[in-house]
py3Dmol code that shows the C-alpha trace and the ligand (Angstrom):
import py3Dmol

protein = """\
ATOM      1  CA  UNK A   1     100.262  93.286  92.742  1.00  0.00           C
ATOM      2  CA  UNK A   2      99.398  90.909  95.383  1.00  0.00           C
ATOM      3  CA  UNK A   3      97.863  92.051  98.596  1.00  0.00           C
ATOM      4  CA  UNK A   4      97.491  89.064 101.122  1.00  0.00           C
ATOM      5  CA  UNK A   5      95.833  89.434 104.604  1.00  0.00           C
ATOM      6  CA  UNK A   6      96.260  86.751 107.243  1.00  0.00           C
ATOM      7  CA  UNK A   7      94.128  86.557 110.420  1.00  0.00           C
ATOM      8  CA  UNK A   8      96.647  85.048 112.792  1.00  0.00           C
ATOM      9  CA  UNK A   9      94.767  86.150 115.985  1.00  0.00           C
ATOM     10  CA  UNK A  10      91.589  87.733 116.441  1.00  0.00           C
ATOM     11  CA  UNK A  11      90.659  86.944 120.228  1.00  0.00           C
ATOM     12  CA  UNK A  12      90.887  89.578 122.756  1.00  0.00           C
ATOM     13  CA  UNK A  13      92.168  89.802 126.536  1.00  0.00           C
ATOM     14  CA  UNK A  14      93.112  85.794 126.713  1.00  0.00           C
ATOM     15  CA  UNK A  15      93.957  83.467 124.328  1.00  0.00           C
ATOM     16  CA  UNK A  16      91.203  80.383 123.738  1.00  0.00           C
ATOM     17  CA  UNK A  17      91.768  77.280 122.332  1.00  0.00           C
ATOM     18  CA  UNK A  18      90.238  78.505 119.096  1.00  0.00           C
ATOM     19  CA  UNK A  19      91.611  82.054 118.894  1.00  0.00           C
ATOM     20  CA  UNK A  20      95.037  83.838 119.435  1.00  0.00           C
ATOM     21  CA  UNK A  21      95.228  87.098 120.620  1.00  0.00           C
ATOM     22  CA  UNK A  22      95.658  90.004 118.126  1.00  0.00           C
ATOM     23  CA  UNK A  23      97.926  89.718 115.224  1.00  0.00           C
ATOM     24  CA  UNK A  24      97.325  90.518 111.619  1.00  0.00           C
ATOM     25  CA  UNK A  25      99.838  89.708 108.914  1.00  0.00           C
ATOM     26  CA  UNK A  26      99.989  91.418 105.648  1.00  0.00           C
ATOM     27  CA  UNK A  27     101.928  90.327 102.518  1.00  0.00           C
ATOM     28  CA  UNK A  28     102.049  93.272  99.947  1.00  0.00           C
ATOM     29  CA  UNK A  29     104.059  92.085  96.914  1.00  0.00           C
ATOM     30  CA  UNK A  30     106.645  90.663  99.365  1.00  0.00           C
ATOM     31  CA  UNK A  31     106.662  93.237 101.894  1.00  0.00           C
ATOM     32  CA  UNK A  32     105.620  91.631 105.140  1.00  0.00           C
ATOM     33  CA  UNK A  33     103.937  93.621 107.646  1.00  0.00           C
ATOM     34  CA  UNK A  34     102.763  92.422 110.985  1.00  0.00           C
ATOM     35  CA  UNK A  35      99.768  94.521 112.858  1.00  0.00           C
ATOM     36  CA  UNK A  36     100.104  93.845 116.512  1.00  0.00           C
ATOM     37  CA  UNK A  37     101.821  90.816 117.950  1.00  0.00           C
ATOM     38  CA  UNK A  38      99.667  89.013 120.786  1.00  0.00           C
ATOM     39  CA  UNK A  39     101.289  85.921 122.796  1.00  0.00           C
ATOM     40  CA  UNK A  40     101.837  83.071 120.482  1.00  0.00           C
ATOM     41  CA  UNK A  41     101.965  84.859 117.278  1.00  0.00           C
ATOM     42  CA  UNK A  42     104.995  83.050 115.964  1.00  0.00           C
ATOM     43  CA  UNK A  43     103.228  79.518 116.413  1.00  0.00           C
ATOM     44  CA  UNK A  44     100.200  80.875 114.509  1.00  0.00           C
ATOM     45  CA  UNK A  45     102.590  82.130 111.705  1.00  0.00           C
ATOM     46  CA  UNK A  46     103.850  78.576 111.398  1.00  0.00           C
ATOM     47  CA  UNK A  47     100.561  77.326 111.080  1.00  0.00           C
ATOM     48  CA  UNK A  48      99.472  79.758 108.476  1.00  0.00           C
ATOM     49  CA  UNK A  49     102.746  79.478 106.751  1.00  0.00           C
ATOM     50  CA  UNK A  50     103.452  83.257 106.602  1.00  0.00           C
ATOM     51  CA  UNK A  51     106.963  83.035 107.264  1.00  0.00           C
ATOM     52  CA  UNK A  52     108.811  84.805 110.046  1.00  0.00           C
ATOM     53  CA  UNK A  53     110.561  87.341 107.833  1.00  0.00           C
ATOM     54  CA  UNK A  54     108.552  90.413 108.777  1.00  0.00           C
ATOM     55  CA  UNK A  55     110.024  93.638 107.560  1.00  0.00           C
ATOM     56  CA  UNK A  56     107.661  95.987 109.897  1.00  0.00           C
ATOM     57  CA  UNK A  57     105.548  95.701 113.268  1.00  0.00           C
ATOM     58  CA  UNK A  58     103.186  98.055 113.853  1.00  0.00           C
ATOM     59  CA  UNK A  59     101.682  98.427 117.351  1.00  0.00           C
ATOM     60  CA  UNK A  60      98.469  99.545 118.193  1.00  0.00           C
ATOM     61  CA  UNK A  61      98.822  99.955 121.724  1.00  0.00           C
ATOM     62  CA  UNK A  62     100.482  98.347 125.080  1.00  0.00           C
ATOM     63  CA  UNK A  63      98.024  95.834 126.309  1.00  0.00           C
ATOM     64  CA  UNK A  64      99.502  92.573 126.752  1.00  0.00           C
ATOM     65  CA  UNK A  65      97.099  90.716 124.191  1.00  0.00           C
ATOM     66  CA  UNK A  66      98.501  92.960 121.415  1.00  0.00           C
ATOM     67  CA  UNK A  67     102.273  92.802 122.367  1.00  0.00           C
ATOM     68  CA  UNK A  68     103.183  89.978 124.506  1.00  0.00           C
ATOM     69  CA  UNK A  69     104.173  87.833 121.377  1.00  0.00           C
ATOM     70  CA  UNK A  70     107.077  90.222 120.644  1.00  0.00           C
ATOM     71  CA  UNK A  71     109.855  89.067 122.946  1.00  0.00           C
ATOM     72  CA  UNK A  72     109.313  85.508 121.730  1.00  0.00           C
ATOM     73  CA  UNK A  73     109.229  86.310 117.980  1.00  0.00           C
ATOM     74  CA  UNK A  74     112.407  88.660 118.170  1.00  0.00           C
ATOM     75  CA  UNK A  75     114.572  85.926 119.937  1.00  0.00           C
ATOM     76  CA  UNK A  76     112.997  83.370 117.175  1.00  0.00           C
ATOM     77  CA  UNK A  77     114.258  85.685 114.640  1.00  0.00           C
ATOM     78  CA  UNK A  78     117.769  85.783 116.261  1.00  0.00           C
ATOM     79  CA  UNK A  79     117.936  81.993 116.230  1.00  0.00           C
ATOM     80  CA  UNK A  80     117.216  82.192 112.432  1.00  0.00           C
ATOM     81  CA  UNK A  81     120.499  84.265 112.220  1.00  0.00           C
ATOM     82  CA  UNK A  82     118.359  87.407 111.090  1.00  0.00           C
ATOM     83  CA  UNK A  83     120.568  90.325 110.182  1.00  0.00           C
ATOM     84  CA  UNK A  84     118.042  92.646 108.338  1.00  0.00           C
ATOM     85  CA  UNK A  85     116.789  95.440 110.628  1.00  0.00           C
ATOM     86  CA  UNK A  86     113.235  95.217 111.951  1.00  0.00           C
ATOM     87  CA  UNK A  87     111.404  98.443 112.183  1.00  0.00           C
ATOM     88  CA  UNK A  88     108.800  98.449 115.136  1.00  0.00           C
ATOM     89  CA  UNK A  89     106.199 101.600 114.767  1.00  0.00           C
ATOM     90  CA  UNK A  90     104.242 102.443 118.044  1.00  0.00           C
ATOM     91  CA  UNK A  91     102.129 105.204 119.656  1.00  0.00           C
ATOM     92  CA  UNK A  92     103.743 108.170 121.224  1.00  0.00           C
ATOM     93  CA  UNK A  93     105.283 107.451 124.407  1.00  0.00           C
ATOM     94  CA  UNK A  94     105.466 103.739 124.069  1.00  0.00           C
ATOM     95  CA  UNK A  95     108.729 103.379 122.720  1.00  0.00           C
ATOM     96  CA  UNK A  96     110.564 102.708 126.178  1.00  0.00           C
ATOM     97  CA  UNK A  97     108.110 100.020 127.129  1.00  0.00           C
ATOM     98  CA  UNK A  98     108.500  98.576 123.632  1.00  0.00           C
ATOM     99  CA  UNK A  99     112.324  98.742 124.120  1.00  0.00           C
ATOM    100  CA  UNK A 100     111.833  96.629 127.320  1.00  0.00           C
ATOM    101  CA  UNK A 101     109.708  94.100 125.536  1.00  0.00           C
ATOM    102  CA  UNK A 102     112.369  93.509 122.636  1.00  0.00           C
ATOM    103  CA  UNK A 103     115.055  93.257 125.379  1.00  0.00           C
ATOM    104  CA  UNK A 104     112.990  90.980 127.765  1.00  0.00           C
ATOM    105  CA  UNK A 105     114.926  88.865 130.283  1.00  0.00           C
ATOM    106  CA  UNK A 106     118.225  90.460 129.169  1.00  0.00           C
ATOM    107  CA  UNK A 107     117.857  89.433 125.572  1.00  0.00           C
ATOM    108  CA  UNK A 108     120.053  91.498 123.088  1.00  0.00           C
ATOM    109  CA  UNK A 109     118.818  90.727 119.441  1.00  0.00           C
ATOM    110  CA  UNK A 110     121.471  89.977 117.086  1.00  0.00           C
ATOM    111  CA  UNK A 111     120.048  92.223 114.398  1.00  0.00           C
ATOM    112  CA  UNK A 112     119.000  95.928 114.643  1.00  0.00           C
ATOM    113  CA  UNK A 113     115.610  96.660 115.997  1.00  0.00           C
ATOM    114  CA  UNK A 114     114.435 100.230 115.373  1.00  0.00           C
ATOM    115  CA  UNK A 115     111.654 101.266 117.392  1.00  0.00           C
ATOM    116  CA  UNK A 116     109.937 104.425 115.981  1.00  0.00           C
ATOM    117  CA  UNK A 117     107.004 106.362 117.641  1.00  0.00           C
ATOM    118  CA  UNK A 118     104.507 107.721 115.306  1.00  0.00           C
ATOM    119  CA  UNK A 119     101.381 109.838 116.038  1.00  0.00           C
ATOM    120  CA  UNK A 120      98.086 109.973 114.522  1.00  0.00           C
ATOM    121  CA  UNK A 121      98.166 111.461 111.214  1.00  0.00           C
ATOM    122  CA  UNK A 122     101.911 110.418 110.700  1.00  0.00           C
ATOM    123  CA  UNK A 123     103.312 108.360 107.877  1.00  0.00           C
ATOM    124  CA  UNK A 124     104.790 105.567 109.475  1.00  0.00           C
ATOM    125  CA  UNK A 125     105.881 103.722 106.366  1.00  0.00           C
ATOM    126  CA  UNK A 126     106.261 105.287 102.670  1.00  0.00           C
ATOM    127  CA  UNK A 127     107.085 102.334 100.426  1.00  0.00           C
ATOM    128  CA  UNK A 128     106.956 101.731  96.779  1.00  0.00           C
ATOM    129  CA  UNK A 129     103.414 101.960  95.707  1.00  0.00           C
ATOM    130  CA  UNK A 130     101.762 102.444  99.142  1.00  0.00           C
ATOM    131  CA  UNK A 131     102.080 104.030 102.397  1.00  0.00           C
ATOM    132  CA  UNK A 132     101.061 103.118 106.032  1.00  0.00           C
ATOM    133  CA  UNK A 133      99.516 105.860 108.157  1.00  0.00           C
ATOM    134  CA  UNK A 134      98.531 106.156 111.813  1.00  0.00           C
ATOM    135  CA  UNK A 135      95.249 107.385 113.046  1.00  0.00           C
ATOM    136  CA  UNK A 136      93.880 107.617 116.572  1.00  0.00           C
ATOM    137  CA  UNK A 137      91.513 105.611 118.490  1.00  0.00           C
ATOM    138  CA  UNK A 138      89.753 105.506 121.829  1.00  0.00           C
ATOM    139  CA  UNK A 139      90.804 103.162 124.418  1.00  0.00           C
ATOM    140  CA  UNK A 140      91.678 102.830 127.993  1.00  0.00           C
ATOM    141  CA  UNK A 141      95.263 103.445 127.108  1.00  0.00           C
ATOM    142  CA  UNK A 142      97.211 105.612 124.333  1.00  0.00           C
ATOM    143  CA  UNK A 143      96.132 103.607 121.222  1.00  0.00           C
ATOM    144  CA  UNK A 144      95.906 103.978 117.467  1.00  0.00           C
ATOM    145  CA  UNK A 145      94.820 102.225 114.413  1.00  0.00           C
ATOM    146  CA  UNK A 146      96.914 101.947 110.918  1.00  0.00           C
ATOM    147  CA  UNK A 147      95.666 102.487 107.604  1.00  0.00           C
ATOM    148  CA  UNK A 148      97.720 100.937 104.371  1.00  0.00           C
ATOM    149  CA  UNK A 149      96.774 102.809 101.253  1.00  0.00           C
ATOM    150  CA  UNK A 150      98.053 101.988  97.843  1.00  0.00           C
ATOM    151  CA  UNK A 151      98.612 104.957  95.142  1.00  0.00           C
ATOM    152  CA  UNK A 152      96.796 104.602  92.125  1.00  0.00           C
ATOM    153  CA  UNK A 153      97.684 101.886  89.701  1.00  0.00           C
ATOM    154  CA  UNK A 154      97.970 102.352  85.862  1.00  0.00           C
ATOM    155  CA  UNK A 155      94.999 101.306  83.910  1.00  0.00           C
ATOM    156  CA  UNK A 156      94.975  97.855  82.446  1.00  0.00           C
ATOM    157  CA  UNK A 157      96.740  97.112  79.291  1.00  0.00           C
ATOM    158  CA  UNK A 158      94.574  95.932  76.167  1.00  0.00           C
ATOM    159  CA  UNK A 159      96.905  93.472  74.536  1.00  0.00           C
ATOM    160  CA  UNK A 160      94.665  92.354  71.882  1.00  0.00           C
ATOM    161  CA  UNK A 161      94.014  95.924  70.890  1.00  0.00           C
ATOM    162  CA  UNK A 162      97.880  96.901  70.798  1.00  0.00           C
ATOM    163  CA  UNK A 163      98.498  94.068  68.450  1.00  0.00           C
ATOM    164  CA  UNK A 164      95.632  94.939  66.331  1.00  0.00           C
ATOM    165  CA  UNK A 165      97.297  98.635  65.832  1.00  0.00           C
ATOM    166  CA  UNK A 166     100.305  96.677  64.737  1.00  0.00           C
ATOM    167  CA  UNK A 167     102.453  97.493  67.852  1.00  0.00           C
ATOM    168  CA  UNK A 168     105.357  94.889  68.141  1.00  0.00           C
ATOM    169  CA  UNK A 169     105.426  92.495  71.186  1.00  0.00           C
ATOM    170  CA  UNK A 170     108.336  93.505  73.248  1.00  0.00           C
ATOM    171  CA  UNK A 171     109.337  96.685  75.124  1.00  0.00           C
ATOM    172  CA  UNK A 172     106.746  98.852  73.449  1.00  0.00           C
ATOM    173  CA  UNK A 173     104.047  97.330  75.327  1.00  0.00           C
ATOM    174  CA  UNK A 174     105.825  98.293  78.594  1.00  0.00           C
ATOM    175  CA  UNK A 175     106.313 101.804  77.279  1.00  0.00           C
ATOM    176  CA  UNK A 176     102.828 102.210  76.231  1.00  0.00           C
ATOM    177  CA  UNK A 177     101.510 101.010  79.485  1.00  0.00           C
ATOM    178  CA  UNK A 178     103.738 103.454  81.559  1.00  0.00           C
ATOM    179  CA  UNK A 179     102.222 106.262  79.529  1.00  0.00           C
ATOM    180  CA  UNK A 180     104.546 107.145  76.659  1.00  0.00           C
ATOM    181  CA  UNK A 181     103.637 106.921  72.977  1.00  0.00           C
ATOM    182  CA  UNK A 182     105.253 104.776  70.339  1.00  0.00           C
ATOM    183  CA  UNK A 183     106.183 105.269  66.847  1.00  0.00           C
ATOM    184  CA  UNK A 184     105.617 102.194  64.525  1.00  0.00           C
ATOM    185  CA  UNK A 185     107.949 101.481  61.539  1.00  0.00           C
ATOM    186  CA  UNK A 186     105.606 102.863  59.283  1.00  0.00           C
ATOM    187  CA  UNK A 187     105.606 106.285  61.179  1.00  0.00           C
ATOM    188  CA  UNK A 188     102.122 105.744  62.853  1.00  0.00           C
ATOM    189  CA  UNK A 189     102.127 106.888  66.190  1.00  0.00           C
ATOM    190  CA  UNK A 190     100.350 104.979  68.975  1.00  0.00           C
ATOM    191  CA  UNK A 191      99.206 106.932  71.987  1.00  0.00           C
ATOM    192  CA  UNK A 192      99.100 105.299  75.441  1.00  0.00           C
ATOM    193  CA  UNK A 193      95.501 106.134  76.138  1.00  0.00           C
ATOM    194  CA  UNK A 194      94.482 104.016  73.034  1.00  0.00           C
ATOM    195  CA  UNK A 195      95.853 100.643  74.669  1.00  0.00           C
ATOM    196  CA  UNK A 196      95.730 101.544  78.279  1.00  0.00           C
ATOM    197  CA  UNK A 197      92.292 101.968  80.417  1.00  0.00           C
ATOM    198  CA  UNK A 198      91.818 104.540  83.182  1.00  0.00           C
ATOM    199  CA  UNK A 199      94.228 104.515  86.311  1.00  0.00           C
ATOM    200  CA  UNK A 200      92.683 101.896  88.771  1.00  0.00           C
ATOM    201  CA  UNK A 201      92.231 103.175  92.445  1.00  0.00           C
ATOM    202  CA  UNK A 202      94.623 101.506  94.779  1.00  0.00           C
ATOM    203  CA  UNK A 203      93.327  99.295  97.539  1.00  0.00           C
ATOM    204  CA  UNK A 204      92.846 100.459 101.062  1.00  0.00           C
ATOM    205  CA  UNK A 205      93.181  98.356 104.389  1.00  0.00           C
ATOM    206  CA  UNK A 206      92.202  99.672 107.755  1.00  0.00           C
ATOM    207  CA  UNK A 207      93.096  98.244 110.974  1.00  0.00           C
ATOM    208  CA  UNK A 208      91.683  99.661 114.279  1.00  0.00           C
ATOM    209  CA  UNK A 209      92.863  97.200 117.091  1.00  0.00           C
ATOM    210  CA  UNK A 210      90.935  97.965 120.516  1.00  0.00           C
ATOM    211  CA  UNK A 211      88.651 101.197 120.173  1.00  0.00           C
ATOM    212  CA  UNK A 212      85.328 102.727 121.159  1.00  0.00           C
ATOM    213  CA  UNK A 213      83.322 103.120 118.105  1.00  0.00           C
ATOM    214  CA  UNK A 214      84.126 106.994 116.712  1.00  0.00           C
ATOM    215  CA  UNK A 215      83.522 109.275 113.989  1.00  0.00           C
ATOM    216  CA  UNK A 216      87.109 109.462 112.742  1.00  0.00           C
ATOM    217  CA  UNK A 217      87.373 105.711 112.171  1.00  0.00           C
ATOM    218  CA  UNK A 218      84.452 106.152 109.588  1.00  0.00           C
ATOM    219  CA  UNK A 219      86.231 109.046 107.965  1.00  0.00           C
ATOM    220  CA  UNK A 220      89.393 107.071 107.821  1.00  0.00           C
ATOM    221  CA  UNK A 221      87.634 103.982 106.637  1.00  0.00           C
ATOM    222  CA  UNK A 222      85.820 105.523 103.791  1.00  0.00           C
ATOM    223  CA  UNK A 223      86.144 103.760 100.574  1.00  0.00           C
ATOM    224  CA  UNK A 224      88.249 100.912 102.394  1.00  0.00           C
ATOM    225  CA  UNK A 225      88.250  97.618 100.663  1.00  0.00           C
ATOM    226  CA  UNK A 226      88.983  95.967 104.061  1.00  0.00           C
ATOM    227  CA  UNK A 227      88.299  97.194 107.676  1.00  0.00           C
ATOM    228  CA  UNK A 228      89.366  95.169 110.571  1.00  0.00           C
ATOM    229  CA  UNK A 229      87.622  96.400 113.535  1.00  0.00           C
ATOM    230  CA  UNK A 230      87.353  95.894 117.156  1.00  0.00           C
ATOM    231  CA  UNK A 231      84.434  93.800 118.191  1.00  0.00           C
ATOM    232  CA  UNK A 232      85.030  92.973 121.834  1.00  0.00           C
ATOM    233  CA  UNK A 233      81.629  93.768 122.884  1.00  0.00           C
ATOM    234  CA  UNK A 234      78.300  93.297 120.751  1.00  0.00           C
ATOM    235  CA  UNK A 235      75.528  95.821 121.226  1.00  0.00           C
ATOM    236  CA  UNK A 236      73.763  93.603 123.806  1.00  0.00           C
ATOM    237  CA  UNK A 237      76.892  94.018 125.919  1.00  0.00           C
ATOM    238  CA  UNK A 238      77.023  97.894 125.731  1.00  0.00           C
ATOM    239  CA  UNK A 239      76.513  98.503 129.336  1.00  0.00           C
ATOM    240  CA  UNK A 240      79.579  96.078 130.541  1.00  0.00           C
ATOM    241  CA  UNK A 241      81.605  97.783 127.615  1.00  0.00           C
ATOM    242  CA  UNK A 242      81.017 101.367 129.315  1.00  0.00           C
TER     243      UNK A 242
END
"""
ligand_1 = """\
1
ZN
Zn 93.365 96.820 124.685
"""
view = py3Dmol.view(width=600, height=400)
view.addModel(protein, "pdb")
view.setStyle({"model": 0}, {"cartoon": {"style": "trace"}})
view.addModel(ligand_1, "xyz")
view.setStyle({"model": 1}, {"stick": {}})
view.zoomTo()
view.show()
């Protein structure tokens, strides 16, 4: 199962020549998820070659550097004759403002845009083999991060061992891998655990967007494979940050 993360934008507040404002693109086995959509995100998508066909947009908070790319991206998706719905997940109380962004300058998207408010702890997306949940962060406006967590995956299939035991190449391999036992022609029964290793833990990706440091983030990010964390101010700028 592929899980690919593309950093489209990692800048803060204003774009620079080197960095676009916030946008993180995740392709999980063909499911295309975008976390925040700062100004110019669609150009960054072209440069990175991610494609535009996102299924879900997760919004951390309504500061311009995280959302001003939405109107342009939605209009481009319309130009591309999109018909699939786009689901936009956003913090509680921000749905109306997001609706205005999607419909900026009187634009009517030619495809359904479903804006769904999700609160901390809520499952924003429950998909095959993984889910995305929101968690609270601390910022100057209502804000939240998101954690993408996969379910445990089956253990590795030991093909040489299966062949050694006399299992015929074919559907029996798949049945063993999915936990079933298989009876061979001579009546021998091969159990799944003879050829399949222990279950492998799923992967975990955490995105905070803008936040002050907080204990909750440490809890949520425990055992994460990747934590994408705000770092607008380094320690030597702590006074300014406050
Ligand atoms: Zn912000």
